[in-house]
Gaussian input, Z-matrix of N, CA and C with variables (Angstrom, degrees):
# hf/3-21g

backbone

0 1
 N
 C     1     B1
 C     2     B2     1     A1
 N     3     B3     2     A2     1     D1
 C     4     B4     3     A3     2     D2
 C     5     B5     4     A4     3     D3
 N     6     B6     5     A5     4     D4
 C     7     B7     6     A6     5     D5
 C     8     B8     7     A7     6     D6
 N     9     B9     8     A8     7     D7
 C    10    B10     9     A9     8     D8
 C    11    B11    10    A10     9     D9
 N    12    B12    11    A11    10    D10
 C    13    B13    12    A12    11    D11
 C    14    B14    13    A13    12    D12
 N    15    B15    14    A14    13    D13
 C    16    B16    15    A15    14    D14
 C    17    B17    16    A16    15    D15
 N    18    B18    17    A17    16    D16
 C    19    B19    18    A18    17    D17
 C    20    B20    19    A19    18    D18
 N    21    B21    20    A20    19    D19
 C    22    B22    21    A21    20    D20
 C    23    B23    22    A22    21    D21
 N    24    B24    23    A23    22    D22
 C    25    B25    24    A24    23    D23
 C    26    B26    25    A25    24    D24
 N    27    B27    26    A26    25    D25
 C    28    B28    27    A27    26    D26
 C    29    B29    28    A28    27    D27
 N    30    B30    29    A29    28    D28
 C    31    B31    30    A30    29    D29
 C    32    B32    31    A31    30    D30
 N    33    B33    32    A32    31    D31
 C    34    B34    33    A33    32    D32
 C    35    B35    34    A34    33    D33
 N    36    B36    35    A35    34    D34
 C    37    B37    36    A36    35    D35
 C    38    B38    37    A37    36    D36
 N    39    B39    38    A38    37    D37
 C    40    B40    39    A39    38    D38
 C    41    B41    40    A40    39    D39
 N    42    B42    41    A41    40    D40
 C    43    B43    42    A42    41    D41
 C    44    B44    43    A43    42    D42
 N    45    B45    44    A44    43    D43
 C    46    B46    45    A45    44    D44
 C    47    B47    46    A46    45    D45
 N    48    B48    47    A47    46    D46
 C    49    B49    48    A48    47    D47
 C    50    B50    49    A49    48    D48
 N    51    B51    50    A50    49    D49
 C    52    B52    51    A51    50    D50
 C    53    B53    52    A52    51    D51
 N    54    B54    53    A53    52    D52
 C    55    B55    54    A54    53    D53
 C    56    B56    55    A55    54    D54
 N    57    B57    56    A56    55    D55
 C    58    B58    57    A57    56    D56
 C    59    B59    58    A58    57    D57
 N    60    B60    59    A59    58    D58
 C    61    B61    60    A60    59    D59
 C    62    B62    61    A61    60    D60
 N    63    B63    62    A62    61    D61
 C    64    B64    63    A63    62    D62
 C    65    B65    64    A64    63    D63
 N    66    B66    65    A65    64    D64
 C    67    B67    66    A66    65    D65
 C    68    B68    67    A67    66    D66
 N    69    B69    68    A68    67    D67
 C    70    B70    69    A69    68    D68
 C    71    B71    70    A70    69    D69
 N    72    B72    71    A71    70    D70
 C    73    B73    72    A72    71    D71
 C    74    B74    73    A73    72    D72
 N    75    B75    74    A74    73    D73
 C    76    B76    75    A75    74    D74
 C    77    B77    76    A76    75    D75
 N    78    B78    77    A77    76    D76
 C    79    B79    78    A78    77    D77
 C    80    B80    79    A79    78    D78
 N    81    B81    80    A80    79    D79
 C    82    B82    81    A81    80    D80
 C    83    B83    82    A82    81    D81
 N    84    B84    83    A83    82    D82
 C    85    B85    84    A84    83    D83
 C    86    B86    85    A85    84    D84
 N    87    B87    86    A86    85    D85
 C    88    B88    87    A87    86    D86
 C    89    B89    88    A88    87    D87
 N    90    B90    89    A89    88    D88
 C    91    B91    90    A90    89    D89
 C    92    B92    91    A91    90    D90
 N    93    B93    92    A92    91    D91
 C    94    B94    93    A93    92    D92
 C    95    B95    94    A94    93    D93
 N    96    B96    95    A95    94    D94
 C    97    B97    96    A96    95    D95
 C    98    B98    97    A97    96    D96
 N    99    B99    98    A98    97    D97
 C   100   B100    99    A99    98    D98
 C   101   B101   100   A100    99    D99
 N   102   B102   101   A101   100   D100
 C   103   B103   102   A102   101   D101
 C   104   B104   103   A103   102   D102
 N   105   B105   104   A104   103   D103
 C   106   B106   105   A105   104   D104
 C   107   B107   106   A106   105   D105
 N   108   B108   107   A107   106   D106
 C   109   B109   108   A108   107   D107
 C   110   B110   109   A109   108   D108
 N   111   B111   110   A110   109   D109
 C   112   B112   111   A111   110   D110
 C   113   B113   112   A112   111   D111
 N   114   B114   113   A113   112   D112
 C   115   B115   114   A114   113   D113
 C   116   B116   115   A115   114   D114
 N   117   B117   116   A116   115   D115
 C   118   B118   117   A117   116   D116
 C   119   B119   118   A118   117   D117
 N   120   B120   119   A119   118   D118
 C   121   B121   120   A120   119   D119
 C   122   B122   121   A121   120   D120
 N   123   B123   122   A122   121   D121
 C   124   B124   123   A123   122   D122
 C   125   B125   124   A124   123   D123
 N   126   B126   125   A125   124   D124
 C   127   B127   126   A126   125   D125
 C   128   B128   127   A127   126   D126
 N   129   B129   128   A128   127   D127
 C   130   B130   129   A129   128   D128
 C   131   B131   130   A130   129   D129
 N   132   B132   131   A131   130   D130
 C   133   B133   132   A132   131   D131
 C   134   B134   133   A133   132   D132
 N   135   B135   134   A134   133   D133
 C   136   B136   135   A135   134   D134
 C   137   B137   136   A136   135   D135
 N   138   B138   137   A137   136   D136
 C   139   B139   138   A138   137   D137
 C   140   B140   139   A139   138   D138
 N   141   B141   140   A140   139   D139
 C   142   B142   141   A141   140   D140
 C   143   B143   142   A142   141   D141
 N   144   B144   143   A143   142   D142
 C   145   B145   144   A144   143   D143
 C   146   B146   145   A145   144   D144
 N   147   B147   146   A146   145   D145
 C   148   B148   147   A147   146   D146
 C   149   B149   148   A148   147   D147
 N   150   B150   149   A149   148   D148
 C   151   B151   150   A150   149   D149
 C   152   B152   151   A151   150   D150
 N   153   B153   152   A152   151   D151
 C   154   B154   153   A153   152   D152
 C   155   B155   154   A154   153   D153
 N   156   B156   155   A155   154   D154
 C   157   B157   156   A156   155   D155
 C   158   B158   157   A157   156   D156
 N   159   B159   158   A158   157   D157
 C   160   B160   159   A159   158   D158
 C   161   B161   160   A160   159   D159
 N   162   B162   161   A161   160   D160
 C   163   B163   162   A162   161   D161
 C   164   B164   163   A163   162   D162
 N   165   B165   164   A164   163   D163
 C   166   B166   165   A165   164   D164
 C   167   B167   166   A166   165   D165
 N   168   B168   167   A167   166   D166
 C   169   B169   168   A168   167   D167
 C   170   B170   169   A169   168   D168
 N   171   B171   170   A170   169   D169
 C   172   B172   171   A171   170   D170
 C   173   B173   172   A172   171   D171
 N   174   B174   173   A173   172   D172
 C   175   B175   174   A174   173   D173
 C   176   B176   175   A175   174   D174
 N   177   B177   176   A176   175   D175
 C   178   B178   177   A177   176   D176
 C   179   B179   178   A178   177   D177
 N   180   B180   179   A179   178   D178
 C   181   B181   180   A180   179   D179
 C   182   B182   181   A181   180   D180
 N   183   B183   182   A182   181   D181
 C   184   B184   183   A183   182   D182
 C   185   B185   184   A184   183   D183
 N   186   B186   185   A185   184   D184
 C   187   B187   186   A186   185   D185
 C   188   B188   187   A187   186   D186

   B1=1.4381
   B2=1.5223
   B3=1.2989
   B4=1.4551
   B5=1.5146
   B6=1.3103
   B7=1.4639
   B8=1.5240
   B9=1.3278
   B10=1.4670
   B11=1.5210
   B12=1.3093
   B13=1.4696
   B14=1.5328
   B15=1.3136
   B16=1.4620
   B17=1.5282
   B18=1.3337
   B19=1.4702
   B20=1.5187
   B21=1.3340
   B22=1.4642
   B23=1.5292
   B24=1.3227
   B25=1.4660
   B26=1.5287
   B27=1.3075
   B28=1.4650
   B29=1.5246
   B30=1.3358
   B31=1.4644
   B32=1.5335
   B33=1.3167
   B34=1.4562
   B35=1.5171
   B36=1.3363
   B37=1.4637
   B38=1.5280
   B39=1.3201
   B40=1.4655
   B41=1.5208
   B42=1.3230
   B43=1.4662
   B44=1.5243
   B45=1.2984
   B46=1.4658
   B47=1.5216
   B48=1.3140
   B49=1.4627
   B50=1.5281
   B51=1.3356
   B52=1.4642
   B53=1.5259
   B54=1.3212
   B55=1.4676
   B56=1.5229
   B57=1.3190
   B58=1.4569
   B59=1.5207
   B60=1.3255
   B61=1.4589
   B62=1.5231
   B63=1.3324
   B64=1.4642
   B65=1.5253
   B66=1.3146
   B67=1.4599
   B68=1.5135
   B69=1.3132
   B70=1.4748
   B71=1.5186
   B72=1.3137
   B73=1.4483
   B74=1.5156
   B75=1.2977
   B76=1.4595
   B77=1.5272
   B78=1.3287
   B79=1.4585
   B80=1.5219
   B81=1.3224
   B82=1.4610
   B83=1.5142
   B84=1.3007
   B85=1.4594
   B86=1.5198
   B87=1.2889
   B88=1.4551
   B89=1.5194
   B90=1.3252
   B91=1.4605
   B92=1.5221
   B93=1.3308
   B94=1.4620
   B95=1.5272
   B96=1.3092
   B97=1.4665
   B98=1.5241
   B99=1.3258
   B100=1.4668
   B101=1.5257
   B102=1.3274
   B103=1.4641
   B104=1.5230
   B105=1.3244
   B106=1.4588
   B107=1.5180
   B108=1.3268
   B109=1.4652
   B110=1.5271
   B111=1.3328
   B112=1.4717
   B113=1.5269
   B114=1.3260
   B115=1.4618
   B116=1.5226
   B117=1.3158
   B118=1.4668
   B119=1.5245
   B120=1.3393
   B121=1.4669
   B122=1.5281
   B123=1.3276
   B124=1.4633
   B125=1.5250
   B126=1.3157
   B127=1.4661
   B128=1.5167
   B129=1.3288
   B130=1.4632
   B131=1.5175
   B132=1.3343
   B133=1.4583
   B134=1.5239
   B135=1.3322
   B136=1.4688
   B137=1.5287
   B138=1.3207
   B139=1.4577
   B140=1.5184
   B141=1.3192
   B142=1.4643
   B143=1.5263
   B144=1.3189
   B145=1.4596
   B146=1.5200
   B147=1.3058
   B148=1.4601
   B149=1.5202
   B150=1.3093
   B151=1.4604
   B152=1.5198
   B153=1.3009
   B154=1.4522
   B155=1.5162
   B156=1.3116
   B157=1.4541
   B158=1.5210
   B159=1.3115
   B160=1.4664
   B161=1.5227
   B162=1.3014
   B163=1.4602
   B164=1.5263
   B165=1.3212
   B166=1.4642
   B167=1.5278
   B168=1.3371
   B169=1.4607
   B170=1.5250
   B171=1.3293
   B172=1.4669
   B173=1.5293
   B174=1.3012
   B175=1.4602
   B176=1.5267
   B177=1.3315
   B178=1.4631
   B179=1.5239
   B180=1.3356
   B181=1.4605
   B182=1.5164
   B183=1.3395
   B184=1.4571
   B185=1.5138
   B186=1.3036
   B187=1.4753
   B188=1.4915
   A1=110.10
   A2=117.30
   A3=120.76
   A4=112.98
   A5=115.06
   A6=121.51
   A7=110.29
   A8=116.34
   A9=121.20
   A10=111.51
   A11=116.81
   A12=120.77
   A13=108.88
   A14=117.70
   A15=120.43
   A16=113.36
   A17=116.94
   A18=120.01
   A19=112.14
   A20=117.40
   A21=121.70
   A22=112.24
   A23=116.88
   A24=121.06
   A25=110.58
   A26=115.61
   A27=121.24
   A28=111.03
   A29=116.99
   A30=119.97
   A31=110.02
   A32=115.59
   A33=120.94
   A34=112.92
   A35=117.46
   A36=119.74
   A37=109.11
   A38=116.67
   A39=121.46
   A40=110.44
   A41=116.69
   A42=119.14
   A43=112.09
   A44=118.25
   A45=119.80
   A46=110.81
   A47=116.09
   A48=120.57
   A49=114.37
   A50=118.10
   A51=119.51
   A52=115.71
   A53=118.96
   A54=120.75
   A55=110.31
   A56=115.28
   A57=120.81
   A58=111.74
   A59=116.63
   A60=122.17
   A61=109.65
   A62=116.21
   A63=120.30
   A64=110.53
   A65=117.56
   A66=121.87
   A67=114.78
   A68=116.93
   A69=120.31
   A70=108.45
   A71=113.61
   A72=121.98
   A73=110.47
   A74=117.17
   A75=122.01
   A76=111.04
   A77=116.27
   A78=120.92
   A79=111.45
   A80=114.86
   A81=120.51
   A82=108.39
   A83=115.39
   A84=121.30
   A85=107.78
   A86=116.29
   A87=121.15
   A88=109.26
   A89=115.79
   A90=119.61
   A91=113.10
   A92=117.95
   A93=121.78
   A94=109.16
   A95=115.78
   A96=120.39
   A97=109.64
   A98=116.30
   A99=120.49
   A100=110.86
   A101=117.81
   A102=120.70
   A103=111.17
   A104=116.68
   A105=120.24
   A106=111.77
   A107=116.19
   A108=120.04
   A109=111.01
   A110=117.02
   A111=120.67
   A112=110.85
   A113=116.44
   A114=120.36
   A115=111.65
   A116=117.75
   A117=120.79
   A118=109.54
   A119=116.82
   A120=121.05
   A121=112.20
   A122=117.55
   A123=120.30
   A124=111.85
   A125=116.24
   A126=120.58
   A127=114.36
   A128=117.79
   A129=120.39
   A130=111.69
   A131=116.02
   A132=122.22
   A133=107.49
   A134=116.42
   A135=120.62
   A136=112.09
   A137=118.50
   A138=121.95
   A139=114.43
   A140=117.02
   A141=120.79
   A142=112.62
   A143=116.95
   A144=121.26
   A145=110.02
   A146=116.62
   A147=121.23
   A148=109.55
   A149=115.83
   A150=121.42
   A151=107.97
   A152=115.85
   A153=118.86
   A154=109.47
   A155=114.58
   A156=121.46
   A157=107.63
   A158=115.67
   A159=118.59
   A160=109.10
   A161=117.00
   A162=120.52
   A163=112.54
   A164=118.03
   A165=119.30
   A166=112.97
   A167=118.87
   A168=120.43
   A169=112.53
   A170=117.12
   A171=119.11
   A172=111.58
   A173=117.61
   A174=121.58
   A175=111.70
   A176=116.43
   A177=120.96
   A178=112.36
   A179=116.71
   A180=121.50
   A181=111.63
   A182=116.19
   A183=120.81
   A184=108.70
   A185=116.95
   A186=120.15
   A187=110.48
   D1=-36.93
   D2=178.72
   D3=108.08
   D4=166.03
   D5=179.20
   D6=-59.48
   D7=154.85
   D8=-178.86
   D9=-56.34
   D10=-44.01
   D11=179.68
   D12=-84.96
   D13=120.23
   D14=-178.75
   D15=-55.57
   D16=-32.25
   D17=179.81
   D18=-70.02
   D19=-17.66
   D20=179.29
   D21=-103.51
   D22=-7.12
   D23=-177.81
   D24=-76.36
   D25=147.69
   D26=-179.49
   D27=-71.43
   D28=142.71
   D29=175.08
   D30=-55.64
   D31=138.98
   D32=-177.83
   D33=95.55
   D34=-16.04
   D35=177.22
   D36=-80.67
   D37=157.24
   D38=-178.61
   D39=-57.53
   D40=-46.43
   D41=-176.74
   D42=-68.15
   D43=-37.99
   D44=178.08
   D45=-65.39
   D46=-45.11
   D47=-173.02
   D48=-80.89
   D49=-25.62
   D50=-172.35
   D51=-125.02
   D52=4.55
   D53=-179.17
   D54=-121.64
   D55=147.71
   D56=176.86
   D57=-110.53
   D58=-32.63
   D59=-176.60
   D60=-136.28
   D61=158.21
   D62=177.93
   D63=-59.65
   D64=-43.63
   D65=-176.86
   D66=-76.95
   D67=-12.58
   D68=179.81
   D69=-123.23
   D70=80.22
   D71=-175.04
   D72=-111.38
   D73=152.61
   D74=175.56
   D75=-73.08
   D76=-29.99
   D77=-174.65
   D78=-131.55
   D79=167.56
   D80=171.31
   D81=-133.18
   D82=136.93
   D83=173.33
   D84=-149.31
   D85=148.74
   D86=177.71
   D87=-77.08
   D88=149.23
   D89=-178.67
   D90=-82.57
   D91=-18.22
   D92=177.23
   D93=-142.34
   D94=162.46
   D95=176.53
   D96=-61.42
   D97=-41.49
   D98=-179.05
   D99=-60.59
   D100=-46.65
   D101=178.59
   D102=-65.70
   D103=-35.23
   D104=176.77
   D105=-61.53
   D106=-42.39
   D107=178.62
   D108=-64.16
   D109=-40.25
   D110=177.65
   D111=-63.71
   D112=-42.86
   D113=-177.89
   D114=-68.44
   D115=-40.04
   D116=177.27
   D117=-62.61
   D118=-39.56
   D119=-179.26
   D120=-65.56
   D121=-22.91
   D122=177.08
   D123=-66.98
   D124=-32.24
   D125=-170.68
   D126=-109.89
   D127=-22.30
   D128=-174.21
   D129=-129.63
   D130=145.06
   D131=171.21
   D132=-88.00
   D133=155.84
   D134=-177.91
   D135=-54.44
   D136=-38.45
   D137=-179.23
   D138=-69.86
   D139=-12.52
   D140=-179.37
   D141=-90.45
   D142=-9.27
   D143=-178.31
   D144=-100.40
   D145=140.03
   D146=178.41
   D147=-130.71
   D148=152.69
   D149=174.22
   D150=-94.40
   D151=146.74
   D152=176.69
   D153=-152.08
   D154=156.01
   D155=178.45
   D156=-128.83
   D157=129.03
   D158=178.83
   D159=-67.96
   D160=135.72
   D161=-176.21
   D162=-67.34
   D163=-24.67
   D164=-178.51
   D165=-87.35
   D166=-5.80
   D167=179.74
   D168=-59.73
   D169=-36.86
   D170=-178.79
   D171=-64.88
   D172=-21.09
   D173=178.23
   D174=-88.99
   D175=-19.01
   D176=-176.06
   D177=-98.87
   D178=-41.02
   D179=-173.24
   D180=-111.82
   D181=139.98
   D182=172.81
   D183=-83.89
   D184=152.89
   D185=178.42
   D186=-95.04

């Protein structure tokens, strides 16, 4: 996706190619797992989240 600041993102990344400002981004992603967990908790209750595994992953990835 690229660095948070579009001016620091690598060419070819979504943020470099499609964003002009930090506040006006095409995408959002958390910068750390910890921040991601906090952000998910803002919008969802634990009972609203489910785990799932794509059925075709076993054909694509080795274990």
